[in-house]
C-alpha angles and dihedrals in degrees: 000000000000116000099252094194093055092044091057091049091053091047090050091052091050093049094051089049094054096034094101088059092056097064117120120255095020110160123220095252094052091045091054091050092050091049091053091050092048092048091049094048097043101034090232126131123251088244090060091050090051089050091053090050092050092048091050093049090051103041106006119219094348090057090066094060115108114261138191099032141039119268113250107244093201128032121225110274120251117213112255095239092053092049091051090051090049090052090049091052091050092049092049091055114009090192093064112116123229090249091055091050091052090047092053092049090051094046091050090052094242093118133032116243108273093010094115120052117213095227092049094051091045090054093047092049090051091050090054093045098253103111115132090251093051092047091050090049091065096034093062110086136190130032133275114301092224141004121272133206131179119240100227140032120268093022090110134007128196127204139180141161121241125193112243136195129295116261131188093247100115128097112305090006096298115161117256130184120245129205134222121222114193129182115198131191111232100213098045103022086229115155104233094186134358129169142143119248132196097228138048106226141099093278092074090052091049092051094048093046093048094048091049091052093047091053103037109018134248119319124226092225139005128207111201138181116265093240123125091251089067103030098073136128087241092059093050092048094046095048091047093051089051090045091241121146112236119215130175130206118245115263114264093005110116090167089069091065098039097142096060091038090057090051090051089056089054089051088061088071089054091050089053090056092045090055087063094045094049101202114203100204137048090234091057092048091053091047090055091045093053090051092049092045093053099042102033103035121009095052098035122096113263120216093223091055101044137276095286104030122097126197091250095050091045092052095044094047096050109112095207108114118244117237113224128181128211118263094253093054091047093048091049091051091055096047120124129206128208136161125242135176118233112236128221092273092057094254138114130215112233129165091347090306135104120234126191111237103163140276091250090069100051109146093011126122111232133186115244114208112190147160111235089213093057119036097161089099132025131197114230122204126190129168113267095016133090113247114268138186126257122198132198116282112248114208113200134186092267130052111270120252113267109256119247113270113249115252093245090058098046122109115273116230114241133184095204143018109264089195094056093041092052091044091052091052091048090049092052091050090050091050091052091052091051096052107107119241093235127042104217092191089073093057118086128183108235095195096057145033095243124088 
């Protein structure tokens, strides 16, 4: 059975690669130029890129999943000395393709013909940070020559995390820092979602992104900070399932995310006021923030929009239709998948909770598919079985009733003992083997009295 999790990761990579070719109003000349750039960066042929585009047009995201053969979980290993030589060749000339690097290594006698596979070397170079895209990221210098702004709402979203104040929300009332996640529309500067969270991990980004989509629809593209909370496999898979192009800011380049940085500077004025108010709970802090956001930002004229236009009025007056998805599609896009081993009681430990999987799977490793926003029920997948639901284990005051034994494990009725029957047959065979060939009792000596 194909590894579904790996297949979705491959499909997400393919979607993000062809995403620039899916923009509306793209003329033939620009499309050809983009195809050449994608082929050069990925090492794929133009025919392969066209095939990906055709598959996406026909079946959407699912059409980009690999078909016909299982995905190799592990690539063939490349000897360390050959990988170092490949990196050296890439550093000498960043424009060298993977095929050229392999050719040089073979011509120099460092590698046997066919020893290094192109896809394997490409993957290893990316892991070490020497893919053509990564090299070009640092080779490009300077900042944008001029400012840019999308024409319509939901064409591009920005997001960033800002460190907030300390609140007495820790154990025993200890003070703990909170963090603001804001999602901003590029064309209108409207804040689609903004809230403070008690932790600094990818879950706060997931929650903010999901709430923004639920309220204002799916964006065409997103431009996120380069931090580890945003650069996750989950984010790539989710954006690809929603057909949203995923872009990341350059490392150490705050000028590339100037719109959200400017909003963060405005938030500093709110934090100054909050220091005087001294809220004691996270809920109270978010209440004050929503009031400030509405009265001091969303409804105030923005210099980038005109003297009389506010972010809210710009967003509301845009005639471009919002694209919403049904709840099931949205929930599926935000699903996560992890692996757990079933313990001797038929349960798994997940997020500090026990879930009943089944006694038949004791000792097995199962895939846990879940929605971070709803952990009451998990979906369990195991090879050869249809997916099923697992609920939280409830431990009462009395021992739980032993579950009914599956039919294939119940005792089989028998009208005789097969062991004793087989032993009797074996005993008879053994007796026959021990019977002598001649019966001496039947032989009498005629010349004497003795037998």
